N, CA, C and O of each residue as an XYZ file, in Angstrom:
408
protein
N      70.807     81.822    112.626
C      71.255     82.695    111.320
C      71.487     81.715    110.101
O      71.683     80.519    109.884
N      71.329     83.115    109.320
C      71.286     82.107    107.807
C      72.460     81.581    107.557
O      73.324     82.128    108.243
N      73.029     80.430    106.600
C      73.693     80.437    106.168
C      74.594     81.458    105.391
O      75.816     81.519    105.534
N      73.920     82.187    104.622
C      75.159     83.460    104.572
C      76.134     83.753    105.534
O      77.333     83.524    105.375
N      75.343     84.547    107.102
C      75.740     84.781    107.979
C      76.797     83.904    108.078
O      77.728     84.694    108.235
N      77.168     83.053    108.089
C      77.479     81.805    109.299
C      78.866     82.520    108.108
O      79.626     83.434    108.428
N      78.866     81.830    106.821
C      80.109     81.574    106.179
C      80.247     83.092    106.355
O      81.454     83.087    106.595
N      79.910     84.371    106.414
C      80.700     85.203    106.452
C      81.665     84.929    108.165
O      82.878     85.038    108.342
N      80.750     84.616    109.037
C      81.339     84.734    109.725
C      82.766     83.720    110.246
O      83.467     83.798    111.255
N      82.786     83.214    109.609
C      83.756     82.173    109.274
C      84.674     82.629    108.327
O      85.794     82.127    108.433
N      84.530     83.360    107.518
C      85.359     84.288    106.996
C      86.346     85.349    108.011
O      87.538     85.596    107.825
N      85.973     85.575    108.485
C      86.096     86.539    109.078
C      86.945     85.911    110.192
O      87.656     86.718    110.790
N      87.022     84.433    110.650
C      87.838     84.197    112.310
C      89.398     83.717    111.390
O      90.522     83.639    111.885
N      88.969     83.427    109.821
C      89.833     82.411    109.080
C      90.978     83.917    108.397
O      91.300     83.800    107.215
N      91.327     84.763    108.899
C      91.837     85.712    107.578
C      93.360     85.406    108.472
O      93.609     85.108    109.640
N      94.431     85.731    106.878
C      95.880     84.869    107.264
C      96.499     85.681    107.648
O      97.339     85.621    108.546
N      96.098     86.788    106.872
C      96.968     88.589    107.238
C      96.579     89.083    108.160
O      95.559     88.679    108.718
N      97.541     90.478    108.747
C      96.767     90.264    110.429
C      97.008     92.656    109.716
O      97.475     93.708    110.152
N      96.261     92.104    108.442
C      95.178     93.609    108.094
C      95.125     92.961    106.287
O      95.753     92.515    105.327
N      93.968     93.325    106.797
C      92.967     93.237    105.689
C      91.823     94.074    105.439
O      91.005     94.464    106.271
N      91.860     94.348    103.993
C      91.005     95.500    103.895
C      89.892     94.689    102.683
O      90.074     93.838    101.813
N      88.270     95.742    103.340
C      87.373     95.063    102.667
C      86.801     95.957    102.101
O      86.478     96.785    102.953
N      86.323     96.419    100.603
C      85.236     97.435    100.167
C      84.132     96.791    101.260
O      84.148     95.701    101.832
N      83.229     97.829    101.319
C      82.533     97.838    102.216
C      80.914     98.910    101.801
O      81.343    100.010    101.452
N      79.300     98.915    101.739
C      78.508    100.222    101.326
C      79.293    101.781    102.652
O      79.352    101.422    103.828
N      79.546    102.543    102.497
C      79.860    103.475    103.603
C      78.669    104.000    104.783
O      77.523    103.555    104.710
N      78.856    104.463    105.293
C      77.395    104.418    106.641
C      76.366    106.036    105.696
O      76.739    106.739    104.757
N      75.455    106.057    106.261
C      74.759    107.121    105.227
C      75.053    107.779    105.661
O      74.123    108.586    105.662
N      76.519    108.514    106.613
C      76.500    109.972    106.441
C      77.562    110.638    105.778
O      77.674    111.859    105.886
N      78.790    109.588    104.731
C      78.567    109.879    103.324
C      78.032    109.343    102.438
O      77.741    108.211    102.824
N      77.599    109.561    101.051
C      78.391    108.889     99.894
C      79.325    108.480     99.840
O      80.372    109.075    100.093
N      79.154    106.818     99.334
C      80.487    106.770     97.965
C      80.689    105.178     99.497
O      80.101    104.865    100.532
N      81.930    104.645     98.637
C      82.090    103.436     99.440
C      83.684    103.716    100.168
O      84.712    104.304     99.834
N      83.070    102.692    101.696
C      84.367    102.857    102.620
C      85.742    101.625    102.612
O      85.820    100.951    101.585
N      86.504    101.426    103.432
C      87.475    100.307    103.220
C      87.383    100.046    104.988
O      87.617    100.870    105.873
N      86.923     98.484    105.136
C      86.645     97.510    106.701
C      87.986     97.041    106.299
O      88.249     96.549    105.202
N      89.166     97.314    107.688
C      90.577     97.153    108.142
C      90.277     96.058    108.499
O      89.051     95.948    108.520
N      91.063     94.695    108.958
C      90.853     94.031    110.768
C      92.062     93.837    111.377
O      92.586     92.725    111.315
N      92.756     95.030    112.142
C      94.367     95.583    112.274
C      94.457     94.043    113.608
O      93.503     93.448    114.109
N      95.615     93.862    113.780
C      95.761     92.930    115.231
C      96.586     93.520    115.829
O      97.303     94.274    115.172
N      96.804     93.408    117.293
C      97.057     94.775    117.724
C      97.777     94.262    119.015
O      96.951     93.677    119.716
N      99.205     94.273    119.661
C      99.448     94.756    120.619
C      99.512     94.997    121.390
O      99.195     96.170    121.591
N      99.940     94.231    122.502
C     100.340     94.876    124.181
C      98.511     95.012    124.237
O      98.357     93.831    123.925
N      97.752     95.281    124.317
C      96.773     95.292    125.341
C      96.037     93.946    126.175
O      95.829     92.799    125.778
N      95.793     94.498    127.280
C      95.937     93.798    129.110
C      93.926     93.558    129.451
O      93.141     92.632    129.655
N      93.902     95.087    129.323
C      92.649     94.597    129.578
C      91.731     96.133    129.789
O      92.084     97.176    130.340
N      90.476     95.783    129.130
C      89.685     96.763    129.064
C      89.852     98.395    128.802
O      89.355     99.088    127.915
N      90.729     98.755    129.893
C      91.643    100.148    129.386
C      91.569    100.143    128.395
O      90.995    100.825    127.547
N      92.408     99.019    128.420
C      93.617     99.332    126.933
C      93.168     99.637    125.485
O      93.553    100.471    124.665
N      91.499     97.943    125.427
C      90.352     98.119    125.041
C      90.093     99.770    124.842
O      90.873    100.705    124.658
N      89.609     99.743    124.883
C      88.587    100.838    124.917
C      89.670    102.207    124.745
O      89.059    103.078    124.127
N      91.225    102.710    125.135
C      92.118    103.683    125.126
C      92.378    103.485    122.962
O      91.801    104.238    122.178
N      93.307    102.368    122.523
C      92.984    101.638    121.118
C      91.736    102.155    120.314
O      91.892    102.693    119.217
N      90.259    101.949    120.984
C      89.630    102.762    120.516
C      89.063    104.414    120.272
O      88.659    105.307    119.527
N      89.271    104.134    121.026
C      89.171    105.726    121.116
C      90.434    106.677    120.796
O      90.343    107.874    121.069
N      91.273    106.306    120.384
C      92.474    106.276    119.540
C      91.305    106.051    118.189
O      90.391    106.796    117.837
N      91.674    104.953    117.724
C      90.656    105.036    116.619
C      89.453    106.138    115.754
O      89.511    106.908    114.796
N      88.364    105.669    116.752
C      87.796    106.744    115.966
C      88.312    108.279    116.184
O      88.209    109.085    115.259
N      88.642    108.499    116.925
C      88.803    109.400    116.434
C      90.165    110.055    115.493
O      90.904    111.001    115.766
N      90.157    109.457    114.714
C      90.923    109.704    113.578
C      90.108    110.509    112.351
O      88.923    110.804    112.195
N      91.212    110.700    111.632
C      90.582    111.753    110.506
C      90.036    110.063    109.724
O      90.645    108.997    109.818
N      88.311    110.410    108.753
C      88.156    109.433    108.261
C      87.204    108.645    108.449
O      86.242    108.256    107.786
N      87.819    108.370    109.971
C      87.430    107.065    110.443
C      85.414    106.413    110.759
O      84.596    106.901    111.538
N      85.310    105.714    110.198
C      83.208    105.794    110.167
C      83.239    104.971    111.519
O      82.830    105.549    112.526
N      83.674    103.716    111.617
C      83.276    102.845    113.349
C      84.849    102.297    113.093
O      85.490    102.098    112.061
N      85.082    102.187    114.149
C      85.987    101.150    114.792
C      85.442    100.475    115.800
O      84.691    101.152    116.502
N      85.649     98.778    116.255
C      85.497     98.386    117.043
C      87.136     97.328    117.200
O      87.747     96.698    116.337
N      87.367     97.492    118.448
C      88.082     96.459    119.352
C      88.186     95.277    120.203
O      88.246     95.219    121.431
N      88.190     94.867    119.819
C      88.294     93.485    120.502
C      89.628     92.733    120.963
O      90.610     92.339    120.334
N      89.184     92.683    122.639
C      90.892     92.708    123.606
C      90.895     91.195    123.697
O      91.912     90.634    124.104
N      89.482     90.272    123.235
C      90.082     88.753    123.320
C      90.635     87.947    122.177
O      90.918     86.757    122.038
N      90.704     89.274    121.218
C      91.060     88.860    119.560
C      92.541     89.328    119.045
O      93.209     89.020    118.059
N      92.836     90.531    120.554
C      93.528     91.304    119.938
C      93.565     91.726    118.358
O      94.354     91.278    117.526
N      92.583     92.643    118.146
C      91.722     92.947    116.860
C      91.369     93.861    116.973
O      91.115     94.190    118.131
N      91.108     94.913    115.820
C      90.535     95.518    115.469
C      90.098     95.700    114.313
O      90.726     95.265    113.348
N      88.321     96.734    114.093
C      88.015     96.248    113.041
C      87.795     98.140    112.852
O      87.539     98.979    113.716
N      87.991     98.270    111.591
C      88.248     99.874    111.028
C      86.987     99.860    110.079
O      86.590     98.778    109.648
N      86.479    100.794    109.813
C      85.558    101.052    108.123
C      85.914    102.530    108.109
O      85.386    103.467    108.708
N      86.768    102.503    107.413
C      87.303    104.019    106.875
C      87.219    104.876    104.870
O      87.495    104.460    103.744
N      86.731    106.065    105.401
C      86.721    106.480    104.038
C      88.458    106.450    103.863
O      89.258    106.766    104.744
N      88.890    105.830    102.038
C      90.100    106.180    101.652
C      90.124    107.047    101.332
O      91.207    107.368    101.823
N      89.570    108.502    100.456
C      89.774    109.322    100.235
C      90.004    110.133    101.503
O      89.769    111.341    101.469
N      90.420    109.593    102.555
C      90.568    110.706    103.784
C      91.658    110.180    104.854
O      92.349    110.964    105.504
N      91.769    108.363    105.009
C      92.770    107.910    105.341
C      92.845    106.728    104.780
O      92.275    106.124    103.871
N      93.981    106.474    105.809
C      94.597    105.154    105.026
C      94.931    104.095    106.425
O      94.773    104.208    107.640
N      95.417    103.145    105.606
C      95.716    102.043    106.814
C      96.815    102.130    107.689
O      96.819    102.038    108.917
N      98.159    102.400    106.565
C      98.690    102.857    107.980
C      98.755    103.946    108.932
O      99.316    103.881    110.026
N      98.263    104.764    108.544
C      97.538    105.830    109.617
C      97.017    105.297    110.317
O      97.376    105.639    111.444
N      95.881    104.160    110.333
C      95.815    103.514    111.687
C      96.601    103.171    112.484
O      96.832    103.262    113.690
N      97.012    102.727    111.545
C      98.063    101.611    112.360
C      98.826    102.639    113.162
O      98.706    102.286    114.335
N      99.647    103.884    113.090
C     100.159    104.973    113.467
C      99.416    105.033    114.594
O      99.846    104.469    115.600
N      97.961    105.841    114.634
C      96.762    105.827    115.299
C      97.011    104.823    116.723
O      96.943    105.215    117.888
N      97.227    103.829    116.385
C      97.323    102.363    117.404
C      98.409    103.327    118.143
O      98.265    104.252    118.942
N      99.549    102.734    117.552
C     100.531    103.331    118.489
C     100.969    104.563    119.406
O     101.803    104.699    120.301
N     100.002    105.433    118.766
C     100.713    106.324    119.576
C      99.553    106.803    120.875
O      99.602    107.488    121.897
N      98.857    106.253    120.375
C      98.245    105.011    121.833
C      98.760    104.829    123.030
O      98.713    105.324    124.156
N      99.525    103.531    122.156
C     100.836    102.770    123.454
C     100.529    101.932    123.502
O     100.129    101.357    124.515
N     100.625    101.304    121.852
C     100.014    100.040    121.908
C     100.688    100.260    120.015
O     100.825    101.185    119.214
N     101.089     97.862    120.094
C     101.769     97.567    118.348
C     100.870     97.130    117.893
O      99.709     96.991    118.279
N     101.412     96.876    116.981
C     101.246     96.621    115.298
C     101.472     94.814    114.875
O     102.423     94.421    114.199
N     100.463     93.958    115.399
C     101.192     92.716    115.411
C     101.348     92.373    113.758
O     100.592     92.746    112.862
N     102.160     91.821    113.679
C     102.162     91.250    112.182
C     102.778     89.208    112.652
O     102.913     88.381    111.750
């Protein structure tokens, strides 16, 4: 693992706020920039919970990539800021029956 990769991994773990946004290059599916946000999720207790949240986020309009980690209770989502907003992603989590941990 290169030093820059190690630094990036440590920076991800040391986030102070429950939801942070970082501009990142968008996927090859569409040109431009995307925003990557990490959202703290409450109420997940098992792998089925994790899968339900991930499916809800992945199906949201404008979402390019969604990964949910049960152990850290975090969802990391890359989305097109023109087609989606962080508030809408939190609402997707709530509509799946889980909470936003602030």
